[in-house]
C-alpha positions in Angstrom: 38.8 -44.8 79.7 42.2 -45.2 78.1 43.0 -48.2 76.0 46.1 -49.5 77.7 46.7 -52.1 75.0 48.1 -49.4 72.7 50.5 -46.6 73.2 48.8 -43.4 74.3 49.7 -40.0 72.9 51.1 -37.6 75.4 51.6 -33.8 75.1 52.4 -30.9 77.3 48.9 -30.5 78.8 48.4 -34.2 79.8 52.0 -35.4 80.3 52.6 -34.6 84.0 49.2 -36.0 85.1 49.6 -39.3 83.3 53.3 -39.8 84.2 52.9 -38.9 87.9 50.2 -41.5 88.4 51.6 -44.6 86.7 54.5 -46.8 85.5 54.9 -45.6 82.0 57.5 -46.0 79.2 57.5 -42.7 77.2 58.8 -42.8 73.7 60.1 -39.5 72.4 59.9 -39.7 68.6 59.2 -37.7 65.3 57.4 -38.5 62.1 60.6 -38.0 60.0 62.7 -40.4 62.1 63.2 -43.9 60.4 64.5 -45.6 63.6 61.4 -44.2 65.4 59.2 -45.9 62.8 61.1 -49.1 63.3 60.4 -48.9 67.1 56.7 -48.4 66.7 55.6 -52.0 66.1 57.8 -53.1 69.0 56.1 -50.6 71.3 52.7 -51.8 70.1 53.6 -55.3 71.1 55.0 -54.1 74.5 51.8 -52.3 75.3 49.7 -55.4 74.4 51.9 -57.7 76.5 51.9 -55.4 79.5 48.1 -55.7 79.6 47.7 -52.6 81.7 50.4 -53.4 84.3 52.3 -50.4 82.8 51.6 -47.9 80.1 53.4 -47.0 76.9 53.2 -43.4 75.9 54.4 -41.4 72.9 55.6 -37.8 72.7 56.2 -36.2 69.3 59.2 -34.0 69.8 58.3 -31.7 66.9 55.0 -30.9 68.6 56.3 -30.8 72.2 59.6 -29.0 72.2 59.1 -28.1 75.9 58.9 -31.7 77.0 61.9 -32.7 74.8 64.0 -29.9 76.3 62.8 -30.7 79.9 64.1 -34.3 79.6 67.2 -33.5 77.6 66.2 -35.4 74.5 69.1 -35.1 72.1 68.6 -38.2 70.0 65.5 -40.1 68.9 64.0 -42.5 69.6 64.7 -42.0 73.3 62.5 -43.9 75.7 62.2 -43.0 79.4 60.6 -45.2 82.0 58.8 -43.2 84.7 57.4 -44.6 87.9 55.1 -42.3 89.7 56.7 -39.3 88.0 60.3 -40.3 88.7 62.7 -41.3 85.9 63.9 -44.8 86.6 65.5 -45.9 83.3 66.1 -44.6 79.8 67.0 -46.1 76.4 68.4 -44.4 73.4 68.0 -45.9 69.9 65.8 -48.8 68.7 65.5 -51.4 71.5 64.3 -55.1 71.3 61.0 -56.0 72.9 62.5 -58.4 75.4 64.9 -55.8 76.7 62.2 -53.3 77.2 59.8 -55.8 78.9 62.6 -57.0 81.2 63.4 -53.5 82.4 59.7 -52.6 82.9 58.9 -55.8 84.7 61.6 -55.0 87.3 59.6 -51.9 88.3 56.1 -53.4 88.4 
């Protein structure tokens, strides 16, 4: 069972399965990225507040070049909201919790 109160780590092997079956905000990030580190605690709060209504996932672009290329990730952090495998919204740069939650709740 996946703990939906925290962001889940996604990679090439599990990405399509998880994204195709849920409403999920995917954060494309890297360890060396200061803005990505600033976004982390916000995403932790978002995951907690969603309480399983939607998921928050994280993709390390350094470890998953194929996924970053597939989704045209040029800047990080970039977050893409997927609903049943379809891209429904994207954000570039650090985003406030309220903005993220408002967009996600429109798709629940």
